[in-house]
TORVOTI-730704 format. One line per 8 residues: their letters; for each residue x negated, y negated, z negated of N, C-alpha, C, O. Coordinates in steps of 0.001 Angstrom, whole numbers, plus 500000, padded with zeros to 6 digits. Example, Ala and Ser with C-alpha at 12.3 -4.5 7.8 and 13.67 -1.06 7.14 Angstrom:
% residues 2
AS) 486810:505690:492200:487700:504500:492200:486800:503300:492200:485764:503319:491535 | 487150:502250:492920:486330:501060:492860:487100:499970:492130:486591:498862:491961
This chain:
% residues 176
MKLIILDR) 040074:719518:257025:039662:718299:256352:038497:717663:257109:037572:718339:257560 | 038579:716347:257230:037484:715595:257843:036589:715088:256711:037062:714490:255745 | 035283:715340:256854:034303:714962:255840:033171:714192:256506:032796:714478:257642 | 032632:713210:255785:031425:712514:256210:030504:712411:255002:030963:712192:253881 | 029211:712567:255233:028203:712479:254170:027356:711237:254430:026814:711057:255521 | 027253:710389:253416:026485:709152:253540:025355:709121:252532:025535:709494:251373 | 024195:708677:252971:023157:708287:252031:023626:706963:251431:024470:706287:252020 | 023095:706584:250272:023525:705330:249640:022627:704161:250027:023035:703288:250792
DGVINFDS) 021407:704145:249502:020503:703007:249698:020049:702932:251151:019479:703883:251685 | 020310:701788:251782:019944:701607:253176:021070:701915:254145:020975:701594:255330 | 022141:702537:253653:023304:702854:254487:024517:702065:253997:025152:701347:254769 | 024833:702202:252708:025968:701488:252113:025498:700141:251558:026146:699113:251754 | 024378:700167:250875:023836:698949:250253:022408:698708:250712:021735:699608:251215 | 021963:697473:250526:020586:697124:250849:019646:697974:250001:019943:698281:248846 | 018521:698348:250579:017520:699160:249899:016415:698254:249363:016325:697083:249731 | 015586:698802:248501:014448:698066:247965:013306:699043:247726:013518:700139:247207
DQFIKSPE) 012097:698645:248105:010932:699490:247827:010697:699623:246323:010017:700549:245879 | 011253:698706:245544:011134:698756:244084:012330:699466:243444:012485:699421:242224 | 013170:700115:244239:014351:700843:243785:015478:699891:243380:015239:698749:242987 | 016688:700384:243486:017856:699669:242985:017992:700130:241530:018371:701271:241269 | 017680:699233:240584:017556:699622:239176:018653:699056:238280:018661:699314:237077 | 019578:698287:238852:020636:697685:238041:021837:697376:238926:021701:697279:240145 | 023011:697222:238319:024178:696836:239120:023960:695505:239848:024481:695310:240946 | 023201:694597:239249:022949:693302:239876:022142:693443:241166:022291:692634:242081
EWKPIPGS) 021295:694458:241242:020476:694683:242435:021242:695396:243545:020803:695404:244695 | 022383:695995:243209:023186:696722:244206:024010:695711:244995:024905:695068:244446 | 023704:695572:246293:024413:694631:247152:024788:695348:248449:023917:695886:249133 | 026084:695358:248790:026506:696079:249998:025991:695437:251278:025882:694215:251378 | 025681:696271:252241:025348:695809:253588:026648:695299:254211:027671:695979:254128 | 026630:694129:254829:027868:693596:255421:028545:694618:256336:027914:695206:257214 | 029842:694812:256108:030635:695726:256918:030667:697153:256431:031511:697930:256875 | 029758:697531:255515:029700:698943:255101:030911:699354:254271:031450:700444:254466
LEAIARLN) 031340:698509:253362:032478:698869:252508:033763:698964:253338:034569:699874:253146 | 033938:698027:254248:035106:698055:255120:035074:699291:256030:036119:699867:256333 | 033886:699689:256459:033751:700895:257287:034201:702132:256507:034884:702998:257055 | 033822:702215:255242:034249:703345:254408:035772:703322:254246:036417:704368:254305 | 036343:702138:254042:037804:702025:253924:038487:702513:255208:039522:703178:255151 | 037904:702179:256361:038468:702645:257636:038401:704167:257735:039331:704799:258235 | 037300:704756:257258:037199:706221:257234:038301:706815:256356:038972:707769:256747 | 038476:706242:255172:039524:706725:254262:040890:706674:254939:041659:707634:254877
QAGYRVAV) 041183:705555:255582:042486:705369:256228:042694:706356:257369:043830:706690:257706 | 041595:706823:257965:041669:707799:259054:041667:709238:258533:041635:710182:259323 | 041702:709409:257207:041794:710745:256631:040477:711414:256304:040456:712603:255987 | 039380:710685:256373:038073:711256:256023:037887:711295:254511:038297:710383:253793 | 037263:712369:254045:036728:712431:252688:035281:711951:252787:034555:712340:253703 | 034867:711113:251853:033540:710499:251899:032715:710992:250718:033083:710794:249560 | 031597:711634:251027:030664:712090:249990:029355:711327:250157:028883:711112:251274 | 028782:710925:249036:027481:710259:249037:026449:711255:248513:026669:711915:247497
ATNQSGIG) 025318:711355:249217:024196:712201:248793:022971:711300:248711:022488:710802:249728 | 022469:711092:247490:021420:710098:247307:020310:710582:246383:020571:711063:245281 | 019066:710449:246845:017913:710683:245981:017799:709488:245041:017812:708343:245494 | 017688:709738:243752:017562:708671:242760:016396:708979:241827:016577:709172:240625 | 015192:709022:242404:014002:709366:241627:013640:708301:240601:012784:708535:239747 | 014275:707139:240670:014058:706115:239653:014384:706630:238262:013806:706168:237278 | 015302:707578:238172:015616:708201:236875:014417:709007:236399:013959:708844:235268 | 013908:709881:237268:012758:710702:236921:011504:709889:236648:010631:710325:235897
RGLFDMPT) 011409:708719:237249:010263:707835:237048:010418:706968:235793:009488:706262:235403 | 011601:707027:235163:011847:706216:233975:012151:704758:234275:012059:703918:233380 | 012512:704436:235517:012816:703047:235884:014221:702635:235457:014485:701454:235232 | 015116:703608:235347:016471:703374:234835:017012:704692:234316:016434:705751:234561 | 018135:704622:233590:018686:705829:232970:020069:706145:233554:020576:705426:234415 | 020659:707231:233067:021964:707661:233583:023057:706614:233361:023844:706372:234276 | 023140:705982:232185:024177:704947:232045:024015:703819:233080:025010:703267:233549 | 022786:703482:233431:022560:702445:234445:022993:702938:235818:023637:702199:236562
LNAIHDKM) 022647:704188:236169:023088:704734:237450:024616:704753:237501:025209:704419:238526 | 025243:705141:236407:026707:705143:236366:027268:703735:236556:028290:703562:237221 | 026613:702735:235981:027064:701349:236124:026907:700875:237579:027759:700151:238094 | 025824:701285:238226:025623:700946:239641:026740:701562:240477:027322:700902:241338 | 027029:702827:240216:028083:703504:240977:029456:702939:240650:030328:702894:241518 | 029660:702506:239410:030923:701866:239044:031110:700580:239858:032210:700302:240336 | 030047:699807:240013:030117:698587:240825:030465:698945:242268:031273:698262:242897 | 029860:700014:242797:030156:700434:244157:031628:700830:244288:032305:700414:245228
HKSLAQVG) 032120:701633:243344:033531:702060:243375:034466:700855:243324:035430:700788:244087 | 034194:699909:242437:035052:698722:242309:034993:697857:243561:036015:697328:244000 | 033814:697712:244134:033669:696922:245364:034432:697573:246511:035064:696886:247313 | 034370:698893:246586:035130:699613:247615:036632:699449:247404:037374:699219:248359 | 037073:699566:246172:038509:699447:245873:039045:698082:246300:040198:697971:246716 | 038226:697056:246201:038661:695706:246583:038967:695588:248071:039716:694701:248480 | 038396:696470:248879:038676:696449:250317:039498:697666:250748:039615:697951:251939 | 040067:698381:249770:040923:699518:250073:040181:700798:250396:040724:701673:251070
GRVDAIFF) 038944:700924:249924:038147:702110:250218:037799:702898:248969:038007:702444:247845 | 037263:704088:249192:036825:704914:248069:035791:705930:248553:035766:706319:249721 | 034950:706341:247624:034042:707463:247824:034616:708604:247001:034921:708428:245821 | 034765:709770:247612:035397:710900:246928:034459:711602:245961:034912:712169:244967 | 033162:711574:246235:032200:712231:245346:030808:711676:245598:030438:711362:246729 | 030045:711563:244516:028645:711139:244617:027776:712270:244085:027954:712733:242958 | 026846:712699:244903:025874:713717:244524:024516:713035:244506:024181:712290:245427 | 023734:713284:243467:022426:712622:243397:021389:713584:242832:021689:714505:242073
CPHTNDAN) 020150:713320:243246:019003:714043:242713:018205:713062:241864:017732:712050:242381 | 018043:713346:240555:017312:712435:239671:015813:712710:239628:015075:712021:238922 | 015360:713711:240376:013977:714182:240253:013000:713396:241110:013372:712798:242121 | 011746:713409:240686:010678:712853:241513:010252:713901:242533:010621:715070:242419 | 009495:713495:243506:008999:714410:244527:008174:715540:243907:008203:716673:244389 | 007435:715225:242832:006574:716225:242181:007353:717375:241554:006791:718449:241338 | 008634:717170:241257:009441:718206:240605:009691:719393:241520:010000:720489:241052 | 009555:719176:242838:009752:720244:243814:011090:720958:243625:011166:722181:243739
CECRKPKS) 012139:720196:243339:013471:720759:243139:014109:721086:244489:013585:720721:245541 | 015224:721765:244445:015932:722114:245675:016941:721047:246083:017440:721068:247208 | 017252:720102:245169:018286:719117:245483:017747:717871:246172:018504:717172:246845 | 016468:717578:246024:015915:716346:246590:015767:716468:248102:015097:717371:248604 | 016407:715541:248821:016240:715521:250267:014771:715249:250582:014188:714365:249955 | 014146:715954:251510:014713:716628:252666:015174:718076:252434:015690:718701:253359 | 015001:718618:251231:015582:719943:250977:017098:719797:250994:017620:718692:250847 | 017789:720887:251172:019220:720788:251464:020139:721176:250308:021345:721321:250510
GMIEEIAT) 019594:721346:249099:020429:721771:247982:021610:720850:247692:022717:721317:247424 | 021373:719551:247745:022447:718598:247464:023533:718678:248542:024723:718599:248239 | 023118:718832:249787:024069:718917:250905:024844:720238:250819:026040:720280:251110 | 024162:721306:250421:024843:722594:250231:025905:722473:249139:026999:723023:249269 | 025583:721756:248070:026537:721550:246976:027780:720811:247464:028893:721118:247037 | 027598:719852:248346:028742:719130:248920:029635:720104:249688:030856:720082:249531 | 029033:720955:250515:029813:721935:251283:030589:722855:250347:031760:723150:250587 | 029932:723308:249278:030593:724187:248310:031735:723470:247618:032839:724004:247518
RFGVSLKG) 031475:722256:247137:032484:721506:246395:033718:721211:247238:034843:721278:246744 | 033503:720882:248519:034626:720560:249396:035165:721792:250126:036201:721719:250788 | 034464:722922:250005:034926:724162:250623:034953:724100:252140:035905:724561:252769 | 033899:723524:252733:033869:723368:254185:032543:723853:254764:031528:723934:254072 | 032587:724168:256041:031360:724372:256804:030864:722989:257200:031662:722090:257465 | 029571:722821:257241:029019:721517:257603:028773:721371:259097:028277:720339:259550 | 029116:722397:259861:028867:722347:261301:029568:721125:261897:030793:721008:261862 | 028753:720219:262445:029287:719037:263098:029717:717909:262188:030145:716861:262672
VPAVGDSL) 029614:718097:260864:030011:717041:259931:029047:715866:260077:027833:716066:260026 | 029553:714648:260255:028657:713505:260369:027891:713282:259062:028479:713280:257980 | 026585:713097:259174:025732:712819:258016:024883:711603:258374:024059:711657:259286 | 025094:710506:257646:024508:709222:257996:023393:708874:257021:023594:708882:255807 | 022219:708569:257559:021092:708197:256723:020181:707216:257424:020299:706978:258626 | 019264:706648:256644:018292:705706:257210:016875:706248:257161:015939:705573:257589 | 016705:707463:256644:015357:708040:256558:015352:709452:257138:016383:710121:257210 | 014174:709878:257545:014029:711204:258137:014516:712281:257172:015164:713240:257591
RDLEAAGR) 014208:712129:255874:014611:713172:254912:016123:713324:254840:016613:714434:254631 | 016882:712231:255008:018351:712325:255022:018808:713183:256192:019659:714061:256045 | 018227:712912:257357:018648:713584:258580:018224:715050:258579:018964:715916:259047 | 017028:715326:258052:016539:716715:258005:017402:717564:257082:017749:718694:257425 | 017750:717034:255924:018543:717806:254960:019885:718204:255559:020325:719342:255397 | 020530:717282:256244:021837:717557:256828:021728:718429:258074:022511:719360:258266 | 020753:718117:258912:020597:718855:260162:020311:720325:259966:020722:721162:260770 | 019595:720641:258881:019287:722047:258567:020549:722889:258406:020543:724092:258667
LGAQPYLV) 021625:722245:257974:022859:722976:257680:023908:722811:258779:025074:723156:258588 | 023492:722288:259919:024398:722174:261054:025212:720900:261097:026057:720739:261978 | 024975:719984:260160:025670:718700:260212:025108:717874:261363:024002:718129:261839 | 025871:716889:261802:025442:715997:262893:024724:714798:262306:025359:713962:261663 | 023394:714684:262512:022671:713552:261939:022907:712246:262701:022855:712196:263930 | 023166:711197:261927:023297:709836:262451:022249:708978:261744:022230:708907:260515 | 021383:708331:262512:020413:707388:261955:020970:705989:262106:021352:705582:263203 | 021018:705242:260997:021364:703828:261068:020074:703020:260951:019132:703421:260267
LTGKGIKT) 020052:701885:261626:018840:701068:261678:018786:700031:260557:017952:699126:260583 | 019667:700164:259583:019597:699365:258371:018628:700064:257418:018161:701164:257712 | 018326:699445:256294:017409:700066:255339:016074:700381:255985:015427:699506:256561 | 015664:701646:255885:014395:702099:256463:014565:702613:257890:013629:703169:258464 | 015746:702431:258460:016080:703032:259748:015191:702657:260911:014847:703514:261724 | 014807:701378:261010:013954:700954:262127:012588:701639:262025:012049:702104:263030 | 012024:701702:260802:010740:702387:260612:010874:703878:260904:009982:704486:261496 | 011999:704462:260482:012238:705889:260720:012292:706173:262217:011698:707142:262690
QAKGGLPE) 012998:705336:262955:013099:705520:264398:011724:705386:265051:011377:706165:265938 | 010946:704400:264613:009629:704154:265199:008670:705321:264968:007846:705621:265832 | 008768:705977:263821:007886:707112:263506:008200:708315:264379:007315:709117:264679 | 009459:708446:264788:009846:709578:265632:010006:710854:264814:010046:710827:263584 | 010096:711972:265532:010261:713269:264879:011663:713504:264355:011855:714328:263461 | 012651:712796:264894:014025:712951:264431:014558:714330:264801:014155:714897:265817 | 015458:714872:263987:016068:716159:264349:016751:716061:265717:017296:715021:266084 | 016706:717148:266444:017321:717185:267763:018790:716781:267659:019501:717225:266758
GTLIFPDL) 019232:715946:268575:020637:715545:268616:020992:714385:267700:022166:714034:267581 | 019991:713777:267046:020274:712639:266171:020835:711492:266996:020293:711137:268042 | 021927:710921:266510:022542:709765:267149:022098:708524:266389:022007:708543:265161 | 021821:707443:267115:021256:706238:266499:022215:705069:266679:022700:704805:267780 | 022481:704366:265565:023413:703240:265559:022832:702094:264737:021999:702315:263858 | 023275:700859:265027:022759:699711:264280:023084:699764:262781:022268:699362:261952 | 024283:700261:262439:024700:700255:261030:025879:701206:260830:026374:701804:261785 | 026320:701338:259589:027429:702249:259268:028707:701838:259988:029443:702693:260480
ASVVSTLL) 028974:700539:260053:030202:700081:260724:030257:700552:262169:031323:700931:262654 | 029125:700533:262863:029127:700979:264272:029284:702499:264369:029896:702994:265316 | 028739:703244:263404:028975:704699:263380:030459:704967:263245:031023:705776:263980 | 031089:704285:262302:032513:704503:262028:033357:704113:263239:034314:704812:263571 | 033020:703019:263897:033780:702625:265106:033714:703711:266166:034699:703968:266859 | 032561:704348:266293:032421:705427:267277:033204:706670:266851:033849:707312:267681 | 033151:707008:265572:033869:708196:265088:035385:708035:265230:036098:708994:265525 | 035854:706828:265017:037302:706608:265023:037787:706179:266400:038982:705950:266590
């Protein structure tokens, strides 16, 4: 099975320093939904791994997160795409949980759920914590320069072997 792991905010949709708190605020990055559809057509399973500390901060609740994800699913379906599973961490940084990236609990759960080794699995993110969580488990980190990606690249300290691309669509073109 071919698997790819995507961060959500900054990779699939535009990010916001004030968090994406409603379906109305969720807006896809041009080309990202079509890129996911191309992955699906090529036989990839697509998993999303996203920190959603806005829940822990009380900025939005589970029904709102579900509504945001419902909008994403419907938008993908309109272009012939789908996400096979969404994994999220609702905790704040202070919770010191194992699922919040850069810790790898959420990524480990994806490997368990799909029954695969993560060695070489593409993992696409726009922040260092996305790349660290995946890289720890042998996945191939891809940094996109959308979202926080340009700032992440400028700060440096990327995991060894990180590949850098302008956006998700360009990652997918290279993979396919």
